[in-house]
Every structure is written in structure tokens, then in C-alpha cells.
SEFI-981141 format. One record per atom (N, C-alpha, C, O, CB): residue number from 1; y, x, z. Coordinates in steps of 0.1 Angstrom, whole numbers. Glycine has a CB too. Example, Ala and Ser with C-alpha at 12.3 -4.5 7.8 and 13.67 -1.06 7.14 Angstrom:
2
+-----+-------+-------+-------+
:  nr :     v :     u :     w :
+-----+-------+-------+-------+
:   1 :   -57 :   132 :    78 :
:   1 :   -45 :   123 :    78 :
:   1 :   -33 :   132 :    78 :
:   1 :   -33 :   142 :    85 :
:   1 :   -45 :   113 :    90 :
:   2 :   -22 :   128 :    71 :
:   2 :   -11 :   137 :    71 :
:   2 :     0 :   129 :    79 :
:   2 :    11 :   134 :    80 :
:   2 :    -6 :   141 :    57 :
+-----+-------+-------+-------+
% end
This chain:
65
+-----+-------+-------+-------+
:  nr :     v :     u :     w :
+-----+-------+-------+-------+
:   1 :  -137 :   114 :    64 :
:   1 :  -125 :   106 :    68 :
:   1 :  -119 :    99 :    56 :
:   1 :  -117 :   105 :    46 :
:   1 :  -115 :   116 :    76 :
:   2 :  -115 :    87 :    58 :
:   2 :  -109 :    79 :    47 :
:   2 :   -94 :    82 :    47 :
:   2 :   -88 :    86 :    57 :
:   2 :  -112 :    64 :    49 :
:   3 :   -88 :    80 :    35 :
:   3 :   -74 :    81 :    34 :
:   3 :   -66 :    71 :    42 :
:   3 :   -71 :    60 :    45 :
:   3 :   -70 :    81 :    19 :
:   4 :   -54 :    74 :    45 :
:   4 :   -45 :    65 :    52 :
:   4 :   -36 :    58 :    42 :
:   4 :   -30 :    65 :    33 :
:   4 :   -36 :    73 :    62 :
:   5 :   -36 :    45 :    42 :
:   5 :   -28 :    37 :    33 :
:   5 :   -13 :    37 :    37 :
:   5 :   -10 :    35 :    49 :
:   5 :   -33 :    23 :    32 :
:   6 :    -4 :    39 :    28 :
:   6 :    10 :    39 :    31 :
:   6 :    16 :    25 :    30 :
:   6 :    27 :    23 :    36 :
:   6 :    17 :    49 :    22 :
:   7 :    11 :    17 :    22 :
:   7 :    16 :     4 :    19 :
:   7 :    11 :    -7 :    29 :
:   7 :    -1 :    -6 :    32 :
:   7 :    14 :    -1 :     5 :
:   8 :    19 :   -16 :    33 :
:   8 :    14 :   -27 :    43 :
:   8 :     6 :   -37 :    35 :
:   8 :     7 :   -38 :    23 :
:   8 :    26 :   -33 :    50 :
:   9 :    -3 :   -44 :    43 :
:   9 :   -10 :   -55 :    37 :
:   9 :    -1 :   -66 :    33 :
:   9 :     8 :   -70 :    40 :
:   9 :   -21 :   -60 :    47 :
:  10 :    -3 :   -72 :    21 :
:  10 :     4 :   -83 :    16 :
:  10 :    -5 :   -95 :    13 :
:  10 :   -15 :   -92 :     6 :
:  10 :    13 :   -79 :     4 :
:  11 :    -2 :  -107 :    17 :
:  11 :   -10 :  -118 :    13 :
:  11 :    -8 :  -121 :    -2 :
:  11 :     1 :  -115 :    -8 :
:  11 :    -6 :  -131 :    22 :
:  12 :   -16 :  -130 :    -7 :
:  12 :   -15 :  -133 :   -22 :
:  12 :    -1 :  -138 :   -25 :
:  12 :     5 :  -134 :   -35 :
:  12 :   -25 :  -143 :   -26 :
:  13 :     4 :  -147 :   -16 :
:  13 :    18 :  -152 :   -18 :
:  13 :    28 :  -141 :   -17 :
:  13 :    37 :  -141 :   -25 :
:  13 :    21 :  -163 :    -7 :
:  14 :    27 :  -132 :    -8 :
:  14 :    36 :  -121 :    -7 :
:  14 :    35 :  -111 :   -19 :
:  14 :    46 :  -106 :   -23 :
:  14 :    33 :  -113 :     6 :
:  15 :    24 :  -110 :   -24 :
:  15 :    22 :  -102 :   -36 :
:  15 :    30 :  -108 :   -48 :
:  15 :    37 :  -101 :   -56 :
:  15 :     7 :  -100 :   -40 :
:  16 :    28 :  -121 :   -49 :
:  16 :    35 :  -129 :   -60 :
:  16 :    50 :  -128 :   -58 :
:  16 :    57 :  -126 :   -68 :
:  16 :    30 :  -143 :   -60 :
:  17 :    54 :  -130 :   -46 :
:  17 :    69 :  -129 :   -43 :
:  17 :    74 :  -115 :   -46 :
:  17 :    86 :  -114 :   -51 :
:  17 :    72 :  -132 :   -28 :
:  18 :    67 :  -105 :   -43 :
:  18 :    71 :   -91 :   -47 :
:  18 :    73 :   -90 :   -62 :
:  18 :    83 :   -84 :   -66 :
:  18 :    61 :   -81 :   -42 :
:  19 :    64 :   -95 :   -69 :
:  19 :    65 :   -94 :   -84 :
:  19 :    76 :  -103 :   -89 :
:  19 :    83 :   -99 :   -98 :
:  19 :    52 :   -99 :   -91 :
:  20 :    78 :  -114 :   -83 :
:  20 :    90 :  -123 :   -87 :
:  20 :   103 :  -116 :   -84 :
:  20 :   112 :  -116 :   -92 :
:  20 :    89 :  -136 :   -80 :
:  21 :   104 :  -109 :   -73 :
:  21 :   116 :  -101 :   -69 :
:  21 :   119 :   -90 :   -79 :
:  21 :   130 :   -85 :   -80 :
:  21 :   115 :   -96 :   -55 :
:  22 :   108 :   -85 :   -85 :
:  22 :   109 :   -74 :   -95 :
:  22 :   112 :   -80 :  -109 :
:  22 :   112 :   -72 :  -119 :
:  22 :    97 :   -66 :   -95 :
:  23 :   113 :   -93 :  -111 :
:  23 :   116 :   -99 :  -124 :
:  23 :   105 :  -105 :  -131 :
:  23 :   107 :  -110 :  -143 :
:  23 :   122 :   -88 :  -132 :
:  24 :    93 :  -106 :  -126 :
:  24 :    82 :  -113 :  -133 :
:  24 :    83 :  -128 :  -131 :
:  24 :    86 :  -132 :  -120 :
:  24 :    68 :  -107 :  -128 :
:  25 :    81 :  -135 :  -142 :
:  25 :    82 :  -150 :  -141 :
:  25 :    68 :  -156 :  -142 :
:  25 :    60 :  -152 :  -150 :
:  25 :    91 :  -155 :  -153 :
:  26 :    65 :  -165 :  -133 :
:  26 :    53 :  -173 :  -133 :
:  26 :    56 :  -187 :  -138 :
:  26 :    63 :  -194 :  -131 :
:  26 :    46 :  -172 :  -119 :
:  27 :    50 :  -191 :  -148 :
:  27 :    51 :  -204 :  -154 :
:  27 :    45 :  -215 :  -144 :
:  27 :    50 :  -225 :  -142 :
:  27 :    46 :  -206 :  -168 :
:  28 :    33 :  -211 :  -139 :
:  28 :    26 :  -220 :  -130 :
:  28 :    22 :  -212 :  -117 :
:  28 :    12 :  -205 :  -118 :
:  28 :    14 :  -226 :  -137 :
:  29 :    29 :  -213 :  -107 :
:  29 :    27 :  -205 :   -95 :
:  29 :    14 :  -209 :   -88 :
:  29 :     7 :  -200 :   -82 :
:  29 :    38 :  -206 :   -85 :
:  30 :    10 :  -221 :   -88 :
:  30 :    -3 :  -225 :   -82 :
:  30 :   -14 :  -219 :   -89 :
:  30 :   -23 :  -214 :   -83 :
:  30 :    -4 :  -241 :   -82 :
:  31 :   -14 :  -219 :  -102 :
:  31 :   -25 :  -212 :  -110 :
:  31 :   -24 :  -197 :  -108 :
:  31 :   -35 :  -191 :  -107 :
:  31 :   -23 :  -216 :  -125 :
:  32 :   -12 :  -191 :  -107 :
:  32 :   -11 :  -177 :  -105 :
:  32 :   -18 :  -173 :   -91 :
:  32 :   -24 :  -163 :   -91 :
:  32 :     4 :  -173 :  -105 :
:  33 :   -15 :  -181 :   -81 :
:  33 :   -21 :  -178 :   -68 :
:  33 :   -37 :  -178 :   -69 :
:  33 :   -43 :  -170 :   -63 :
:  33 :   -17 :  -188 :   -57 :
:  34 :   -42 :  -188 :   -76 :
:  34 :   -57 :  -189 :   -78 :
:  34 :   -62 :  -176 :   -85 :
:  34 :   -73 :  -171 :   -81 :
:  34 :   -60 :  -201 :   -86 :
:  35 :   -55 :  -172 :   -95 :
:  35 :   -59 :  -160 :  -102 :
:  35 :   -58 :  -148 :   -93 :
:  35 :   -68 :  -139 :   -93 :
:  35 :   -50 :  -157 :  -114 :
:  36 :   -48 :  -146 :   -85 :
:  36 :   -47 :  -135 :   -75 :
:  36 :   -58 :  -135 :   -65 :
:  36 :   -62 :  -125 :   -60 :
:  36 :   -33 :  -136 :   -68 :
:  37 :   -63 :  -147 :   -62 :
:  37 :   -74 :  -148 :   -52 :
:  37 :   -87 :  -142 :   -58 :
:  37 :   -96 :  -137 :   -51 :
:  37 :   -77 :  -162 :   -48 :
:  38 :   -88 :  -142 :   -71 :
:  38 :  -100 :  -137 :   -78 :
:  38 :   -99 :  -123 :   -84 :
:  38 :  -108 :  -116 :   -85 :
:  38 :  -105 :  -147 :   -89 :
:  39 :   -87 :  -120 :   -88 :
:  39 :   -84 :  -107 :   -94 :
:  39 :   -73 :  -101 :   -86 :
:  39 :   -62 :  -106 :   -86 :
:  39 :   -80 :  -108 :  -109 :
:  40 :   -75 :   -89 :   -80 :
:  40 :   -65 :   -84 :   -71 :
:  40 :   -53 :   -78 :   -78 :
:  40 :   -53 :   -75 :   -90 :
:  40 :   -72 :   -73 :   -63 :
:  41 :   -42 :   -77 :   -70 :
:  41 :   -30 :   -71 :   -75 :
:  41 :   -32 :   -57 :   -80 :
:  41 :   -27 :   -53 :   -91 :
:  41 :   -19 :   -70 :   -63 :
:  42 :   -41 :   -49 :   -74 :
:  42 :   -44 :   -35 :   -78 :
:  42 :   -50 :   -36 :   -92 :
:  42 :   -48 :   -27 :  -100 :
:  42 :   -53 :   -28 :   -68 :
:  43 :   -58 :   -45 :   -95 :
:  43 :   -64 :   -47 :  -108 :
:  43 :   -54 :   -50 :  -119 :
:  43 :   -54 :   -44 :  -130 :
:  43 :   -75 :   -57 :  -108 :
:  44 :   -45 :   -59 :  -115 :
:  44 :   -34 :   -62 :  -124 :
:  44 :   -24 :   -51 :  -127 :
:  44 :   -18 :   -50 :  -137 :
:  44 :   -26 :   -75 :  -119 :
:  45 :   -22 :   -43 :  -117 :
:  45 :   -12 :   -33 :  -117 :
:  45 :   -12 :   -24 :  -129 :
:  45 :    -2 :   -20 :  -134 :
:  45 :   -13 :   -24 :  -104 :
:  46 :   -24 :   -20 :  -134 :
:  46 :   -25 :   -12 :  -145 :
:  46 :   -19 :   -18 :  -158 :
:  46 :   -15 :   -11 :  -167 :
:  46 :   -39 :    -8 :  -148 :
:  47 :   -19 :   -31 :  -159 :
:  47 :   -14 :   -38 :  -170 :
:  47 :     1 :   -40 :  -170 :
:  47 :     7 :   -43 :  -180 :
:  47 :   -21 :   -52 :  -172 :
:  48 :     7 :   -38 :  -159 :
:  48 :    22 :   -40 :  -157 :
:  48 :    30 :   -28 :  -163 :
:  48 :    41 :   -30 :  -167 :
:  48 :    25 :   -41 :  -143 :
:  49 :    24 :   -16 :  -164 :
:  49 :    32 :    -4 :  -168 :
:  49 :    40 :    -6 :  -180 :
:  49 :    52 :    -2 :  -180 :
:  49 :    22 :     7 :  -170 :
:  50 :    35 :   -11 :  -191 :
:  50 :    43 :   -12 :  -204 :
:  50 :    55 :   -22 :  -202 :
:  50 :    64 :   -22 :  -210 :
:  50 :    35 :   -17 :  -215 :
:  51 :    55 :   -30 :  -192 :
:  51 :    65 :   -40 :  -190 :
:  51 :    76 :   -37 :  -180 :
:  51 :    85 :   -44 :  -178 :
:  51 :    59 :   -53 :  -186 :
:  52 :    75 :   -25 :  -174 :
:  52 :    85 :   -20 :  -164 :
:  52 :    96 :   -13 :  -172 :
:  52 :    94 :    -7 :  -182 :
:  52 :    78 :   -11 :  -154 :
:  53 :   108 :   -15 :  -166 :
:  53 :   120 :    -7 :  -171 :
:  53 :   117 :     8 :  -169 :
:  53 :   119 :    16 :  -178 :
:  53 :   133 :   -12 :  -164 :
:  54 :   113 :    11 :  -157 :
:  54 :   109 :    25 :  -154 :
:  54 :    98 :    25 :  -143 :
:  54 :    97 :    15 :  -136 :
:  54 :   121 :    34 :  -150 :
:  55 :    90 :    35 :  -142 :
:  55 :    79 :    36 :  -133 :
:  55 :    84 :    37 :  -118 :
:  55 :    76 :    33 :  -109 :
:  55 :    70 :    47 :  -136 :
:  56 :    96 :    42 :  -116 :
:  56 :   100 :    44 :  -102 :
:  56 :   104 :    30 :   -96 :
:  56 :   101 :    27 :   -84 :
:  56 :   112 :    53 :  -101 :
:  57 :   112 :    23 :  -103 :
:  57 :   117 :    10 :   -97 :
:  57 :   107 :    -1 :   -98 :
:  57 :   107 :   -11 :   -90 :
:  57 :   130 :     6 :  -104 :
:  58 :    98 :     0 :  -108 :
:  58 :    88 :   -11 :  -111 :
:  58 :    95 :   -25 :  -113 :
:  58 :    89 :   -35 :  -109 :
:  58 :    78 :   -12 :   -99 :
:  59 :   107 :   -24 :  -119 :
:  59 :   114 :   -37 :  -122 :
:  59 :   109 :   -40 :  -136 :
:  59 :   109 :   -31 :  -145 :
:  59 :   129 :   -35 :  -121 :
:  60 :   107 :   -53 :  -139 :
:  60 :   102 :   -57 :  -152 :
:  60 :   114 :   -59 :  -162 :
:  60 :   125 :   -63 :  -158 :
:  60 :    94 :   -70 :  -151 :
:  61 :   111 :   -55 :  -175 :
:  61 :   120 :   -58 :  -185 :
:  61 :   122 :   -73 :  -187 :
:  61 :   113 :   -80 :  -184 :
:  61 :   115 :   -51 :  -199 :
:  62 :   133 :   -77 :  -193 :
:  62 :   136 :   -91 :  -196 :
:  62 :   130 :   -94 :  -210 :
:  62 :   134 :   -87 :  -219 :
:  62 :   151 :   -94 :  -195 :
:  63 :   122 :  -104 :  -210 :
:  63 :   117 :  -108 :  -223 :
:  63 :   120 :  -123 :  -225 :
:  63 :   119 :  -131 :  -216 :
:  63 :   101 :  -106 :  -224 :
:  64 :   124 :  -127 :  -237 :
:  64 :   125 :  -141 :  -241 :
:  64 :   115 :  -144 :  -252 :
:  64 :   116 :  -137 :  -263 :
:  64 :   140 :  -144 :  -245 :
:  65 :   107 :  -153 :  -250 :
:  65 :    97 :  -157 :  -260 :
:  65 :    99 :  -170 :  -265 :
:  65 :    92 :  -175 :  -274 :
:  65 :    82 :  -156 :  -254 :
+-----+-------+-------+-------+
% end
């Protein structure tokens, strides 16, 4: 028997909106959507950890470059 997923399905646009609501900035949203179509959110998720304020809220730290 396979596991039951707790999270709802999100389209690529909804995934991007979720990250934006958590403080992530996309310089080029059209290009970001193309990337999400080829590399899944789950794959990116592992790289987000160092940039979160804390693991519970998953809100991104503010960076000025």
C-alpha cells in the first residue's frame, strides 16, 4: 500500500506563488516557470533550507545583493 499524501496538488504557478508568499523573489517569473516545469519543487526544496528563517515557518531570510 502506498503512503497517503497530506499536501494538496499545486500547479507550477501555485508553487511559485507559495514561494513568493514566503519571501522568495523571482527576477524573471516566466523563466522561473519554465524551470519549474523541468525541475520539480521537491527537487528544489532541499536547496531552500539554508535560506529559511526557520524550518517550521519556511519563510525566507531577506537578502540584499
